[in-house]
GUNU-658730 format. One line per 4 residues: their letters; for each residue x, y, z of N, C-alpha, C. Coordinates in Angstrom, 2 decimals. Example, Ala and Ser with C-alpha at 12.3 -4.5 7.8 and 13.67 -1.06 7.14 Angstrom:
REM residues 2
as	13.19 -5.69 7.80 12.30 -4.50 7.80 13.20 -3.30 7.80  12.85 -2.25 7.08 13.67 -1.06 7.14 12.90 0.03 7.87
END
This chain:
REM residues 338
mnar	37.91 88.60 -8.97 37.76 89.77 -8.13 38.17 89.41 -6.70  39.27 89.98 -6.23 39.76 89.67 -4.90 39.28 90.69 -3.90  38.07 90.53 -3.43 37.48 91.51 -2.51 37.82 91.15 -1.07  38.03 92.18 -0.27 38.15 91.99 1.18 36.75 92.18 1.74
havw	36.08 91.07 2.03 34.66 91.12 2.35 34.41 91.40 3.83  33.49 92.30 4.10 33.03 92.58 5.46 31.64 93.16 5.37  31.03 93.49 6.48 29.67 94.02 6.47 29.67 95.42 5.91  28.83 95.66 4.96 28.78 96.97 4.28 28.38 98.06 5.26
iall	28.84 99.29 4.99 28.62 100.39 5.93 27.16 100.64 6.23  26.28 100.34 5.28 24.86 100.60 5.54 24.36 99.79 6.72  24.92 98.60 6.93 24.48 97.80 8.06 24.84 98.46 9.37  25.90 99.26 9.38 26.30 99.95 10.59 25.33 101.07 10.95
llpa	24.55 101.50 9.99 23.64 102.59 10.23 22.38 102.14 10.95  22.23 100.85 11.11 21.06 100.32 11.79 21.46 99.80 13.15  20.57 99.87 14.15 20.91 99.34 15.47 21.34 97.89 15.37  22.37 97.54 16.15 22.98 96.21 16.03 21.97 95.10 16.28
aapy	21.05 95.33 17.19 20.12 94.27 17.54 18.73 94.51 16.97  18.63 95.38 15.97 17.31 95.75 15.45 16.63 94.54 14.82  15.43 94.23 15.26 14.69 93.13 14.66 14.17 93.54 13.29  13.93 92.61 12.43 13.34 92.95 11.15 12.24 91.97 10.81
aqid	11.27 92.49 10.14 10.10 91.68 9.82 10.41 90.73 8.67  9.91 89.53 8.80 10.03 88.58 7.72 9.09 89.01 6.60  9.62 89.22 5.43 8.81 89.70 4.32 8.38 88.52 3.45  7.09 88.44 3.23 6.57 87.34 2.42 6.97 87.54 0.96
vdev	7.37 86.46 0.33 7.78 86.49 -1.06 6.81 85.66 -1.88  6.32 86.24 -2.95 5.40 85.55 -3.84 6.24 84.73 -4.82  6.31 83.43 -4.59 7.18 82.57 -5.39 6.76 82.54 -6.86  5.46 82.59 -7.11 4.98 82.60 -8.49 5.44 83.87 -9.19
qvae	5.30 85.00 -8.50 5.75 86.27 -9.06 7.25 86.24 -9.34  8.01 85.69 -8.42 9.47 85.59 -8.60 9.79 84.76 -9.83  9.15 83.61 -9.97 9.42 82.72 -11.09 9.06 83.40 -12.42  7.94 84.09 -12.45 7.53 84.76 -13.68 8.48 85.89 -14.04
arqa	8.87 86.67 -13.04 9.79 87.78 -13.29 11.15 87.27 -13.75  11.62 86.19 -13.12 12.91 85.61 -13.51 12.86 85.11 -14.94  11.78 84.44 -15.31 11.69 83.89 -16.66 11.62 85.01 -17.69  10.86 86.06 -17.40 10.78 87.19 -18.33 12.15 87.84 -18.50
fidr	12.90 87.93 -17.43 14.25 88.50 -17.50 15.16 87.63 -18.36  15.11 86.33 -18.13 15.93 85.41 -18.92 15.59 85.51 -20.40  14.30 85.54 -20.71 13.88 85.62 -22.11 14.43 86.90 -22.76  14.31 88.00 -22.07 14.74 89.29 -22.65 16.26 89.39 -22.77
vsae	16.95 89.07 -21.70 18.40 89.28 -21.68 19.13 88.30 -22.60  18.66 87.07 -22.65 19.31 86.10 -23.54 19.09 86.52 -25.00  17.91 87.05 -25.31 17.64 87.47 -26.69 18.42 88.73 -27.05  18.50 89.70 -26.12 19.13 90.98 -26.43 20.66 90.93 -26.40
hgfd	21.22 90.06 -25.56 22.67 90.10 -25.36 23.38 88.79 -25.67  22.64 87.81 -26.14 23.28 86.59 -26.58 23.78 85.68 -25.47  23.26 85.84 -24.26 23.62 84.90 -23.20 22.98 83.55 -23.50  23.70 82.48 -23.19 23.14 81.15 -23.36 21.96 80.98 -22.40
rael	20.80 80.66 -22.96 19.58 80.61 -22.14 19.69 79.57 -21.03  20.20 78.39 -21.35 20.28 77.33 -20.33 21.24 77.72 -19.22  22.38 78.29 -19.58 23.36 78.69 -18.57 22.82 79.82 -17.70  22.12 80.77 -18.32 21.56 81.87 -17.57 20.46 81.38 -16.63
ttll	19.66 80.44 -17.10 18.61 79.86 -16.26 19.20 79.17 -15.04  20.23 78.39 -15.27 20.89 77.68 -14.16 21.48 78.68 -13.16  22.10 79.71 -13.69 22.72 80.72 -12.82 21.67 81.40 -11.94  20.59 81.87 -12.55 19.59 82.62 -11.80 18.71 81.73 -10.93
dgat	18.50 80.49 -11.34 17.77 79.56 -10.48 18.54 79.29 -9.19  19.86 79.43 -9.26 20.69 79.19 -8.08 20.83 80.40 -7.17  20.34 81.55 -7.61 20.42 82.75 -6.78 19.40 82.68 -5.64  19.80 83.15 -4.47 18.94 83.11 -3.29 18.13 84.40 -3.17
insr	16.83 84.26 -2.92 16.00 85.42 -2.61 16.18 85.71 -1.13  16.79 86.84 -0.83 17.26 87.17 0.51 16.27 88.13 1.20  15.58 87.66 2.23 14.59 88.50 2.90 15.24 89.66 3.65  16.47 89.49 4.09 17.17 90.59 4.76 17.42 91.74 3.79
vlel	17.71 91.43 2.55 17.88 92.46 1.53 16.58 93.24 1.35  15.47 92.55 1.33 14.17 93.21 1.16 13.87 94.12 2.34  14.23 93.69 3.54 13.99 94.53 4.72 14.87 95.77 4.69  16.13 95.62 4.34 17.06 96.75 4.33 16.70 97.78 3.27
isrp	16.27 97.33 2.10 15.94 98.28 1.04 14.71 99.10 1.40  13.89 98.58 2.30 12.65 99.28 2.66 12.88 100.39 3.67  14.05 100.43 4.32 14.30 101.50 5.29 15.78 101.89 5.31  16.26 102.48 4.22 17.66 102.92 4.18 17.93 104.00 5.22
aerv	19.16 104.01 5.73 19.50 104.91 6.84 19.31 106.37 6.47  19.56 106.74 5.23 19.41 108.14 4.84 17.99 108.65 5.04  17.02 107.72 5.05 15.63 108.12 5.25 15.23 108.07 6.71  15.72 107.07 7.45 15.17 106.82 8.77 16.02 107.36 9.92
vpwy	17.28 107.69 9.68 18.16 108.17 10.74 18.24 109.69 10.69  17.93 110.40 11.79 18.03 111.86 11.76 19.48 112.32 11.62  19.64 113.57 11.15 20.98 114.07 10.85 21.93 113.98 12.04  21.48 114.33 13.24 22.39 114.35 14.38 22.91 112.94 14.71
eyrg	22.17 111.90 14.37 22.67 110.53 14.54 23.51 110.11 13.33  23.02 110.42 12.16 23.73 110.08 10.92 25.14 110.67 10.94  25.24 111.96 11.31 26.53 112.63 11.36 27.50 111.92 12.30  26.99 111.48 13.44 27.84 110.84 14.43 28.44 109.53 13.97
ifln	27.79 108.88 13.03 28.33 107.63 12.51 29.62 107.87 11.75  29.69 108.98 11.02 30.82 109.24 10.13 31.81 110.26 10.65  31.33 111.21 11.44 32.21 112.26 11.96 32.67 111.87 13.35  33.74 111.10 13.43 34.28 110.69 14.71 35.80 110.58 14.59
dgri	36.47 110.59 15.73 37.93 110.62 15.74 38.54 109.44 15.01  37.97 108.26 15.18 38.53 107.08 14.54 38.53 107.17 13.03  37.41 107.62 12.46 37.32 107.71 11.00 38.21 108.84 10.47  38.29 109.93 11.22 39.15 111.04 10.79 40.62 110.61 10.81
eagv	41.04 109.94 11.89 42.42 109.46 11.97 42.72 108.45 10.87  41.77 107.56 10.60 41.96 106.59 9.52 42.06 107.30 8.18  41.30 108.39 8.01 41.36 109.16 6.77 42.71 109.83 6.58  43.26 110.36 7.65 44.59 110.99 7.57 45.63 109.95 7.17
qfwk	45.57 108.78 7.77 46.54 107.74 7.44 46.36 107.26 6.00  45.10 107.12 5.59 44.83 106.71 4.20 45.41 107.73 3.24  45.25 109.02 3.54 45.79 110.09 2.68 47.31 109.97 2.60  47.95 109.76 3.73 49.40 109.63 3.73 49.85 108.42 2.91
dnae	49.13 107.33 3.07 49.51 106.10 2.35 49.29 106.21 0.85  48.39 107.09 0.43 48.02 107.18 -0.98 48.18 108.60 -1.53  49.07 109.37 -0.92 49.20 110.79 -1.28 49.53 110.99 -2.75  50.46 110.21 -3.27 50.88 110.39 -4.66 49.73 110.12 -5.61
tlea	49.00 109.03 -5.36 47.86 108.70 -6.22 46.76 109.74 -6.09  46.48 110.19 -4.89 45.44 111.19 -4.68 45.76 112.48 -5.42  47.00 112.91 -5.34 47.39 114.14 -6.03 47.28 113.98 -7.54  47.67 112.80 -8.03 47.62 112.56 -9.47 46.18 112.55 -9.97
maer	45.28 111.92 -9.22 43.88 111.85 -9.64 43.20 113.21 -9.50  43.61 113.97 -8.47 43.05 115.31 -8.31 43.45 116.19 -9.48  44.69 116.07 -9.90 45.15 116.88 -11.03 44.48 116.43 -12.33  44.31 115.14 -12.49 43.74 114.61 -13.73 42.25 114.94 -13.86
hgve	41.52 114.86 -12.75 40.07 115.00 -12.81 39.55 116.28 -12.17  40.41 117.02 -11.48 39.99 118.28 -10.89 39.16 118.16 -9.64  39.26 117.03 -8.94 38.50 116.81 -7.71 39.49 116.76 -6.54  39.24 117.54 -5.52 40.17 117.68 -4.41 40.38 116.36 -3.68
pail	41.64 116.07 -3.25 41.93 114.83 -2.54 41.03 114.60 -1.33  40.72 115.66 -0.56 39.92 115.48 0.65 38.54 114.91 0.34  37.96 115.31 -0.78 36.64 114.79 -1.17 36.75 113.31 -1.53  37.80 112.94 -2.23 37.98 111.53 -2.58 38.18 110.69 -1.33
vati	39.00 111.17 -0.40 39.25 110.44 0.83 37.96 110.29 1.63  37.21 111.38 1.78 35.97 111.32 2.57 34.95 110.38 1.94  34.85 110.39 0.62 33.89 109.50 -0.05 34.22 108.04 0.22  35.49 107.69 0.07 35.91 106.31 0.35 35.72 105.99 1.82
gies	35.95 106.98 2.68 35.78 106.76 4.10 34.35 106.46 4.50  33.42 107.12 3.86 32.00 106.89 4.15 31.50 105.62 3.48  31.90 105.41 2.24 31.38 104.27 1.49 31.85 102.93 2.03  33.13 102.83 2.42 33.65 101.51 2.77 34.69 101.54 3.89
lfgt	34.74 102.62 4.66 35.75 102.77 5.70 37.14 102.46 5.13  37.44 103.16 4.03 38.74 103.08 3.37 39.07 101.66 2.90  38.04 101.02 2.36 38.24 99.71 1.75 38.18 98.54 2.69  37.84 98.76 3.95 37.80 97.66 4.91 36.41 97.05 5.05
rmga	35.37 97.73 4.52 34.01 97.23 4.62 33.32 97.40 3.29  33.41 96.39 2.46 32.90 96.52 1.09 31.68 95.66 0.81  31.15 94.98 1.83 29.92 94.22 1.63 30.15 92.73 1.58  29.24 91.99 2.19 29.38 90.54 2.28 28.24 89.78 1.61
ipvl	27.32 90.49 0.99 26.18 89.83 0.35 26.54 89.53 -1.11  26.37 88.29 -1.57 26.62 88.02 -2.99 25.82 88.96 -3.88  26.49 89.61 -4.79 25.82 90.59 -5.65 24.72 89.93 -6.46  24.96 88.72 -6.92 23.93 88.02 -7.71 22.67 87.83 -6.88
dals	22.81 87.45 -5.62 21.65 87.26 -4.75 20.93 88.58 -4.50  21.69 89.63 -4.18 21.08 90.92 -3.87 20.28 91.45 -5.05  20.88 91.43 -6.23 20.20 91.99 -7.40 19.05 91.10 -7.86  19.19 89.79 -7.75 18.09 88.90 -8.11 16.91 89.12 -7.17
tlaf	17.19 89.27 -5.89 16.13 89.52 -4.92 15.35 90.78 -5.27  16.07 91.85 -5.55 15.42 93.14 -5.80 14.78 93.20 -7.19  15.34 92.48 -8.13 14.78 92.47 -9.49 13.51 91.64 -9.56  13.46 90.53 -8.83 12.36 89.59 -8.99 11.36 89.57 -7.83
aypp	11.77 90.10 -6.65 10.90 89.99 -5.47 10.62 91.33 -4.80  10.94 92.42 -5.48 10.70 93.75 -4.91 10.03 94.62 -5.96  8.72 94.44 -6.17 8.00 95.14 -7.25 8.18 96.66 -7.29  8.29 97.36 -6.13 8.41 98.82 -6.23 9.59 99.30 -7.07
rsaf	10.66 98.51 -7.12 11.84 98.96 -7.88 12.38 97.83 -8.76  11.50 96.95 -9.17 11.96 95.80 -9.96 12.55 96.22 -11.29  12.00 97.24 -11.92 12.53 97.68 -13.22 13.96 98.19 -13.07  14.19 99.01 -12.04 15.53 99.55 -11.82 16.53 98.42 -11.56
fsge	16.19 97.52 -10.65 17.15 96.48 -10.29 17.27 95.38 -11.34  16.26 95.22 -12.16 16.42 94.32 -13.31 17.50 94.89 -14.24  17.48 96.22 -14.40 18.52 96.86 -15.20 19.88 96.70 -14.58  19.96 96.78 -13.24 21.25 96.61 -12.57 21.73 95.16 -12.67
lesf	20.83 94.21 -12.59 21.21 92.80 -12.76 21.71 92.56 -14.18  21.04 93.13 -15.14 21.49 93.04 -16.53 22.88 93.65 -16.68  23.09 94.83 -16.08 24.40 95.48 -16.15 25.46 94.64 -15.47  25.10 93.99 -14.37 26.06 93.14 -13.65 26.50 91.96 -14.51
llls	25.55 91.35 -15.20 25.90 90.22 -16.08 26.79 90.69 -17.24  26.46 91.83 -17.80 27.27 92.38 -18.88 28.66 92.77 -18.38  28.70 93.37 -17.20 29.99 93.76 -16.61 30.86 92.55 -16.38  30.27 91.50 -15.86 31.04 90.29 -15.59 31.59 89.69 -16.88
reeg	30.80 89.74 -17.94 31.28 89.24 -19.22 32.39 90.13 -19.77  32.22 91.43 -19.65 33.21 92.38 -20.17 34.52 92.31 -19.40  34.44 92.12 -18.09 35.64 92.11 -17.25 36.21 90.71 -17.06  35.52 89.69 -17.58 36.01 88.33 -17.41 35.96 87.87 -15.97
advl	34.94 88.29 -15.23 34.85 88.00 -13.81 33.82 86.92 -13.53  33.98 86.24 -12.41 33.06 85.20 -11.97 31.93 85.84 -11.19  30.70 85.77 -11.69 29.57 86.43 -11.04 29.28 85.85 -9.66  29.71 84.64 -9.42 29.43 84.01 -8.13 30.41 84.46 -7.05
qasg	31.48 85.13 -7.42 32.49 85.54 -6.45 32.34 86.97 -5.96  31.55 87.78 -6.64 31.42 89.20 -6.29 30.46 89.39 -5.13  30.92 90.10 -4.10 30.08 90.45 -2.97 29.98 91.96 -2.85  28.92 92.43 -2.21 28.75 93.86 -2.07 27.65 94.19 -1.09
syag	26.98 95.31 -1.29 25.94 95.78 -0.38 24.61 95.09 -0.67  23.62 95.39 0.16 22.29 94.83 -0.06 21.67 95.31 -1.35  22.17 96.43 -1.90 21.65 96.97 -3.16 22.54 96.64 -4.34  23.52 95.77 -4.13 24.38 95.36 -5.23 25.53 96.30 -5.53
amga	25.85 97.20 -4.60 26.98 98.11 -4.80 28.28 97.39 -4.45  29.34 97.71 -5.21 30.55 96.90 -5.13 31.80 97.74 -4.92  32.79 97.12 -4.30 34.11 97.71 -4.22 34.24 98.81 -3.17  35.44 99.40 -3.10 35.71 100.41 -2.09 34.89 101.68 -2.30
gqfi	34.51 101.95 -3.54 33.69 103.12 -3.84 32.21 102.82 -3.91  31.84 101.53 -3.73 30.45 101.10 -3.74 29.71 101.56 -4.99  30.19 101.11 -6.14 29.53 101.40 -7.42 28.50 100.32 -7.71  27.27 100.74 -8.05 26.32 99.77 -8.57 26.79 99.39 -9.98
pssf	26.31 98.26 -10.53 26.84 97.78 -11.80 26.77 98.78 -12.95  25.67 99.51 -13.09 25.58 100.46 -14.20 26.60 101.59 -14.03  26.84 102.02 -12.81 27.85 103.05 -12.57 29.25 102.49 -12.79  29.46 101.26 -12.40 30.75 100.60 -12.65 31.05 100.62 -14.14
raya	30.08 100.20 -14.94 30.30 100.14 -16.39 30.50 101.52 -17.00  29.79 102.52 -16.46 29.81 103.86 -17.06 30.96 104.72 -16.59  31.36 104.58 -15.31 32.29 105.56 -14.74 33.60 104.98 -14.23  33.68 103.68 -14.00 34.94 103.10 -13.53 36.00 103.22 -14.62
vdgd	37.22 103.53 -14.19 38.31 103.68 -15.15 39.53 102.89 -14.69  40.39 102.60 -15.65 41.65 101.89 -15.39 42.70 102.94 -15.04  42.84 103.21 -13.75 43.70 104.31 -13.32 45.18 104.08 -13.54  45.62 102.83 -13.52 47.05 102.55 -13.66 47.43 101.94 -14.99
gdgr	46.46 101.82 -15.90 46.77 101.36 -17.25 47.15 99.91 -17.37  46.69 99.06 -16.43 47.05 97.63 -16.52 46.01 96.81 -17.26  45.01 97.50 -17.85 44.00 96.80 -18.64 42.83 96.27 -17.85  42.77 96.55 -16.54 41.67 96.08 -15.70 41.11 97.25 -14.89
rdlw	39.85 97.13 -14.51 39.22 98.10 -13.62 38.90 97.39 -12.31  39.84 97.41 -11.41 39.72 96.69 -10.14 39.31 97.69 -9.07  38.05 97.65 -8.66 37.55 98.58 -7.66 37.56 97.98 -6.26  38.21 96.84 -6.10 38.33 96.19 -4.80 39.72 96.39 -4.17
gdwd	40.77 96.22 -4.96 42.10 96.24 -4.36 43.12 97.14 -5.01  42.77 97.81 -6.10 43.72 98.66 -6.82 43.35 100.12 -6.58  44.11 100.81 -5.71 43.75 102.17 -5.33 43.89 103.16 -6.47  44.75 102.89 -7.45 44.80 103.75 -8.62 43.46 103.72 -9.35
dila	42.92 102.51 -9.53 41.63 102.37 -10.21 40.49 102.93 -9.37  40.51 102.64 -8.07 39.42 103.07 -7.19 39.33 104.59 -7.14  40.46 105.24 -6.85 40.44 106.70 -6.71 40.19 107.39 -8.04  40.74 106.83 -9.12 40.47 107.40 -10.43 39.00 107.29 -10.78
svan	38.38 106.19 -10.39 36.96 105.98 -10.73 36.05 106.90 -9.94  36.32 107.08 -8.64 35.52 108.00 -7.85 35.69 109.43 -8.37  36.94 109.80 -8.67 37.19 111.15 -9.21 36.50 111.33 -10.55  36.54 110.31 -11.39 35.89 110.40 -12.69 34.38 110.54 -12.55
yyav	33.80 109.83 -11.59 32.36 109.94 -11.35 31.99 111.38 -11.04  32.73 111.99 -10.13 32.44 113.38 -9.79 32.69 114.31 -10.97  33.77 114.08 -11.68 34.11 114.97 -12.81 33.04 114.91 -13.89  32.58 113.70 -14.22 31.55 113.55 -15.24 30.26 114.26 -14.83
hrwr	30.00 114.28 -13.53 28.79 114.95 -13.04 29.03 116.44 -12.77  30.13 116.97 -13.32 30.40 118.41 -13.39 30.87 119.01 -12.06  31.79 118.31 -11.43 32.44 118.89 -10.25 33.16 120.17 -10.65  33.06 121.18 -9.81 33.69 122.48 -10.08 34.91 122.64 -9.18
taep	36.08 122.54 -9.79 37.34 122.56 -9.05 37.47 123.81 -8.19  37.83 123.59 -6.93 38.14 124.65 -5.97 36.92 125.47 -5.55  35.73 125.09 -5.98 34.53 125.78 -5.50 34.05 125.13 -4.19  33.38 125.89 -3.35 32.89 125.31 -2.08 31.78 124.30 -2.31
vaad	31.58 123.46 -1.30 30.51 122.47 -1.33 29.26 123.01 -0.63  29.46 123.52 0.58 28.32 123.98 1.38 28.81 124.99 2.41  27.86 125.74 2.98 28.17 126.69 4.03 27.06 126.66 5.07  27.45 126.71 6.35 26.42 126.78 7.38 25.77 128.15 7.34
asrp	24.50 128.18 7.62 23.71 129.42 7.47 22.92 129.70 8.74  22.63 130.97 8.93 21.74 131.38 10.01 20.65 132.27 9.42  19.62 132.49 10.21 18.54 133.36 9.76 17.93 134.01 10.98  17.23 135.11 10.80 16.66 135.82 11.95 15.75 134.93 12.79
saws	15.76 135.16 14.10 14.91 134.36 14.98 13.43 134.56 14.66  13.08 135.76 14.24 11.70 136.03 13.84 11.57 135.79 12.34  11.67 134.55 11.96 11.70 134.19 10.54 10.31 134.21 9.94  10.16 134.88 8.81 8.86 134.93 8.15 8.91 134.40 6.73
gpep	10.10 133.94 6.32 10.24 133.43 4.97 9.78 131.98 4.86  9.88 131.40 3.66 9.47 130.01 3.47 10.45 129.05 4.14  9.94 127.91 4.55 10.79 126.87 5.12 11.39 126.03 3.98  12.60 125.52 4.21 13.20 124.67 3.17 12.32 123.46 2.89
gggl	12.15 123.16 1.62 11.35 122.01 1.25 12.21 120.80 0.96  11.58 119.73 0.53 12.32 118.53 0.17 12.93 118.67 -1.21  13.66 117.66 -1.61 14.28 117.67 -2.93 15.75 118.04 -2.87  16.42 117.88 -3.99 17.86 118.12 -4.07 18.25 119.15 -5.12
elne	17.36 119.44 -6.05 17.69 120.40 -7.10 17.97 121.77 -6.50  18.93 122.47 -7.09 19.29 123.81 -6.61 18.29 124.81 -7.16  17.29 125.14 -6.34 16.15 125.94 -6.80 16.25 127.42 -6.44  17.38 127.83 -5.88 17.61 129.24 -5.54 18.99 129.64 -6.04
tvgs	19.42 130.86 -5.70 20.77 131.32 -5.99 21.36 131.89 -4.70  22.67 132.12 -4.71 23.31 132.75 -3.56 22.62 134.07 -3.24  22.36 134.86 -4.27 21.72 136.15 -4.07 20.30 136.06 -3.56  19.52 135.14 -4.10 18.12 135.05 -3.68 17.99 134.58 -2.24
lkgl	18.90 133.69 -1.81 18.86 133.23 -0.43 19.25 134.34 0.54  20.24 135.13 0.15 20.60 136.27 0.99 19.45 137.27 1.04  18.74 137.40 -0.07 17.60 138.29 -0.11 16.48 137.84 0.81  16.36 136.54 1.02 15.35 136.02 1.94 15.73 136.26 3.39
gyef	17.03 136.51 3.63 17.47 136.75 4.99 18.46 135.76 5.54  18.84 134.77 4.74 19.86 133.81 5.20 21.23 134.49 5.21  22.01 134.20 6.22 23.36 134.72 6.32 24.34 133.56 6.25  25.27 133.62 5.30 26.27 132.56 5.12 27.43 133.14 4.33
aadl	28.58 132.48 4.45 29.77 132.93 3.74 29.97 132.08 2.49  30.14 132.72 1.36 30.37 132.01 0.10 31.06 132.92 -0.89  32.23 132.54 -1.32 32.95 133.31 -2.32 32.51 132.87 -3.71  31.26 133.20 -4.01 30.64 132.80 -5.27 29.82 133.98 -5.81
peds	29.64 134.05 -7.13 28.78 135.09 -7.70 27.35 134.99 -7.17  26.66 136.09 -7.15 25.30 136.14 -6.63 24.34 135.23 -7.38  24.63 134.99 -8.67 23.72 134.16 -9.45 24.08 132.67 -9.42  25.00 132.28 -8.54 25.39 130.87 -8.44 24.23 130.05 -7.87
parv	23.94 128.87 -8.45 22.85 128.03 -7.95 23.10 127.60 -6.50  22.03 127.51 -5.73 22.14 127.15 -4.32 20.80 126.63 -3.82  20.83 126.03 -2.65 19.60 125.56 -2.01 19.85 125.47 -0.51  18.83 125.74 0.28 18.92 125.60 1.73 18.40 124.23 2.15
fame	19.13 123.61 3.07 18.73 122.32 3.62 18.60 122.46 5.13  17.49 121.98 5.67 17.27 121.97 7.12 17.66 120.60 7.65  18.60 120.56 8.59 19.08 119.31 9.16 18.76 119.26 10.65  18.35 118.12 11.14 17.98 117.98 12.55 19.22 118.15 13.43
rded	19.27 119.23 14.20 20.36 119.43 15.16 20.17 118.51 16.37  18.94 118.35 16.77 18.55 117.45 17.85 17.08 117.12 17.62  16.43 116.63 18.64 15.03 116.21 18.46 14.09 117.39 18.23  14.52 118.60 18.63 13.58 119.73 18.61 13.99 120.88 17.69
tfey	15.25 120.95 17.27 15.70 122.10 16.51 16.43 121.68 15.24  16.57 122.65 14.33 17.24 122.42 13.06 18.46 123.33 12.92  19.39 122.90 12.10 20.47 123.76 11.64 20.31 123.89 10.13  20.83 124.97 9.58 20.60 125.24 8.16 21.92 125.28 7.41
wvgf	21.91 124.67 6.26 23.09 124.62 5.40 22.70 125.02 3.98  23.57 125.78 3.35 23.37 126.13 1.94 24.28 125.23 1.11  23.68 124.50 0.21 24.43 123.64 -0.69 24.62 124.33 -2.03  25.82 124.21 -2.60 26.13 124.81 -3.89 26.25 123.71 -4.95
snfy	26.80 124.04 -6.10 26.84 123.09 -7.22 27.56 121.80 -6.85  28.67 121.89 -6.12 29.40 120.67 -5.76 28.63 119.82 -4.76  27.81 120.44 -3.93 26.93 119.68 -3.04 25.98 118.83 -3.88  25.41 119.44 -4.90 24.50 118.70 -5.77 25.23 117.55 -6.47
vitr	26.48 117.78 -6.88 27.24 116.71 -7.53 27.40 115.52 -6.60  27.67 115.78 -5.32 27.81 114.67 -4.37 26.51 113.89 -4.25  25.38 114.57 -4.36 24.10 113.85 -4.30 23.86 112.99 -5.53  24.64 113.15 -6.58 24.55 112.24 -7.72 25.21 110.90 -7.37
ynrs	26.12 110.92 -6.43 26.78 109.68 -5.98 25.83 108.92 -5.06  25.17 109.65 -4.17 24.15 109.08 -3.28 23.09 110.14 -3.11  21.88 109.88 -3.52 20.84 110.90 -3.60 20.26 111.22 -2.22  21.10 111.83 -1.41 20.71 112.18 -0.05 21.47 113.43 0.37
skya	20.74 114.42 0.89 21.40 115.63 1.40 22.23 115.30 2.64  21.79 114.33 3.44 22.57 113.93 4.61 23.92 113.36 4.18  23.88 112.53 3.16 25.12 111.94 2.66 26.07 113.03 2.16  25.56 113.96 1.37 26.40 115.01 0.81 27.02 115.87 1.91
lavh	26.24 116.20 2.92 26.77 117.02 4.01 27.79 116.24 4.82  27.57 114.94 4.98 28.54 114.12 5.70 29.86 114.05 4.94  29.80 113.89 3.62 31.03 113.89 2.82 31.75 115.23 2.98  31.01 116.32 2.90 31.61 117.65 3.04 32.28 117.81 4.40
qlse	31.55 117.51 5.47 32.10 117.74 6.80 33.27 116.80 7.10  33.17 115.56 6.67 34.28 114.64 6.89 35.50 115.07 6.09  35.30 115.55 4.87 36.43 116.00 4.06 37.15 117.17 4.72  36.37 118.10 5.30 36.98 119.24 5.97 37.74 118.81 7.22
airs	37.18 117.88 7.98 37.84 117.41 9.19 39.13 116.66 8.86  39.08 115.81 7.84 40.28 115.06 7.46 41.33 115.99 6.88  40.92 116.95 6.05 41.86 117.89 5.47 42.61 118.66 6.57  41.86 119.15 7.54 42.46 119.92 8.62 43.45 119.07 9.41
ayea	43.05 117.85 9.75 43.92 116.97 10.51 45.14 116.55 9.70  44.97 116.31 8.42 46.09 115.93 7.56 47.10 117.06 7.45  46.62 118.28 7.21 47.52 119.41 7.08 48.28 119.68 8.37  47.59 119.53 9.50 48.25 119.70 10.79 49.32 118.64 11.00
sves	49.01 117.41 10.59 49.97 116.33 10.75 51.21 116.54 9.88  51.00 116.98 8.65 52.11 117.24 7.74 52.98 118.39 8.26  52.30 119.42 8.74 53.02 120.59 9.23 53.87 120.26 10.45  53.36 119.35 11.29 54.11 118.99 12.50 55.16 117.90 12.23
gq	55.14 117.38 11.01 56.12 116.34 10.65 55.81 114.98 11.19  54.57 114.75 11.56 54.19 113.44 12.12 53.85 112.44 11.02
END
C-alpha cells in the first residue's frame, strides 16, 4: 500500500496547541482483551496463533488515539466553526482543480453509480483534502488501542481490527505499512476496514482495490458507498429553511432519521424550496449560526445517505455546501475557458 501519509483531517479540527489529558491504561485489561481476541480470531479465521500474538504484542497502545476518540470534532465544534474549516477559498479552488484533473473518471463513476461528481469531489475534499491528508497513525496501533484499551467501544473496534486483518490477508497487504486516522480509517476516502471490505471496488479492473493512489478505485468506491446506501440521482440534499419569528411549533430534536415529510414540515410553518413530492421524507436540523442564534436546514433522503458515510448532520451539511460551492466555481471556470 503506497500511501501518501500526512496528518488526518480530524486533527485539523482541533486547536493546534490543544493540550490533552494523559489517559490511564489498564495493562491487565489490555492483555486480557488482546488474548481473548487472539483466541477467537485465530480459531474463527485460521490465523496462526503465534504469528498473530507476535503481531499484536508489537502494536502500540496510543494515548493520543484514546484522547481523540473521546472528543471528535463533530461533537465538540459548533457548526459556524466546523463550516469554516471546510468552506474556504483554498479548499474550493483545490476542488475545482481536482475535478478538472479527474473529470473523465468522475463522469464515468457518476454515470455508473448515479452519484453526482460534485458530491464525490466534496466528500474527498473533506475526508482527505483530495488525497493529501490520509492519516499518519499506524492502523494496527489505532485499532489495537481502541479494541483493547477503550471499553466503551471495544466490541466495535475489535470487529474493525478483525476486518483489518482479514482485509490485509485478502488484499495481500502488509499490516505494518498501513497508516490512517485515529479511528483506523484509511485512504483518500477514509474507509474503516469493514467499509473497505464491503464497499470498496476495483474501478479500473486491474484486480486491486487501491484507495490510496488509484483515483479510479477511490472515486468508484465512494460512489458505490453512496449508491449502496440508496443515493437518489438528481434529487436535492438539503434546503435552507426559515420559520416565523413568533414560533410556537416544536424545536428540532437530536438524531438523524428522517422523522417528518416535506408536507408536514411546511404544515408546521417552515418555509423552504424543494422540488419534491409532499410525502418525501425530511427532517429539520438546527445549526449554530453563531454563539446565540441558529439557522435551520431541511435534510432530504440524500442528506441521510451522507450521514451513513459519517454519522453527523454537520458533516452532511458540510459535504452539501462544499459540493455546491465547488460545482458553481467549476462551471464558471469551464464556461470562461480557464
